[in-house]
C-alpha positions in Angstrom: -46.1 17.0 3.6 -44.5 19.1 0.9 -40.7 18.6 0.4 -38.3 20.2 -2.0 -35.0 18.5 -2.6 -31.8 20.0 -3.7 -29.0 17.8 -5.2 -25.6 18.0 -3.4 -22.5 16.2 -4.6 -20.2 16.5 -1.6 -19.0 13.4 0.2 -21.7 11.3 1.8 -24.4 14.0 1.4 -26.8 13.0 -1.3 -29.3 15.9 -1.0 -30.8 18.6 1.2 -34.5 19.0 1.8 -36.7 22.0 2.7 -39.9 20.7 4.3 -43.1 22.7 4.6 -44.5 21.9 8.1 -47.6 24.0 7.6 -48.5 26.7 5.2 -45.7 29.2 5.1 -43.6 27.4 7.8 -40.5 25.6 6.5 -37.8 23.4 8.1 -34.5 23.9 6.3 -31.4 21.8 6.1 -32.8 18.3 6.5 -29.9 16.2 5.1 -30.1 13.0 3.1 -26.9 11.0 3.7 -25.6 7.8 2.2 -23.7 6.0 5.0 -22.5 2.4 4.7 -24.5 2.0 1.5 -27.7 3.0 3.2 -29.8 6.2 2.9 -30.3 8.0 6.2 -32.2 11.2 7.1 -30.4 13.6 9.4 -32.3 16.4 11.1 -30.8 19.9 11.8 -29.2 20.6 15.1 -28.1 23.6 17.0 -24.5 23.4 18.3 -22.8 25.6 20.9 -19.7 25.6 23.0 -20.5 25.4 26.7 -18.6 27.1 29.6 -16.8 23.8 30.1 -15.3 24.1 26.6 -17.2 21.1 25.3 -19.5 21.1 22.3 -23.2 20.6 23.0 -25.9 19.7 20.4 -29.6 20.3 20.6 -32.2 18.8 18.2 -34.3 21.5 16.5 -37.2 19.2 15.8 -38.7 17.2 18.7 -40.9 14.1 18.6 -43.2 12.7 21.3 -41.7 9.2 20.7 -39.0 7.3 18.9 -41.7 5.6 16.8 -43.1 8.9 15.6 -39.6 10.1 14.6 -38.9 6.8 12.7 -42.2 7.0 10.8 -41.6 10.7 9.9 -38.0 9.9 8.7 -39.4 7.0 6.6 -41.9 9.3 4.9 -39.1 11.8 4.1 -37.0 8.9 2.7 -39.8 7.6 0.5 -40.3 11.0 -1.0 -36.6 11.3 -1.6 -36.6 8.0 -3.5 -39.6 9.2 -5.6 -37.7 12.5 -6.3 -34.5 10.6 -7.2 -36.4 8.5 -9.8 -37.2 11.6 -11.7 -33.9 13.4 -11.0 -30.9 11.1 -11.7 -27.6 12.0 -10.1 -25.2 13.5 -12.6 -21.5 12.9 -12.0 -19.0 15.3 -13.4 -15.4 14.4 -13.7 -12.6 16.9 -14.4 -10.0 15.6 -16.7 
C-alpha cells in the first residue's frame, strides 16, 4: 500500500494521508489524530442532514469484518510512524 502523508498542525490532527488503493485509485482525507496521547486513524465519512433534521454519517470505506479494519488501520499507523521518523514535527511560535 502506497501512502503519502501531509503534515497538519491544527488541534488534535497530526497528519492527513492519501492512500493509493490500486494503480491510479486514491483514497483522500484519511486523518491521523492524537487523542488522549494515542495515535488513531480516522477514515473519511459522508455526512448529510436527513428529513428528520438529524445528521447522518456513512463510512466511505467498508470492511468485511472488524478484524480486517483493525489490521488495515494498524498498517496505516505503522507507515505513519515510519514517515514521522524521517519528518519531525516543526512547531512554530508567534512572539
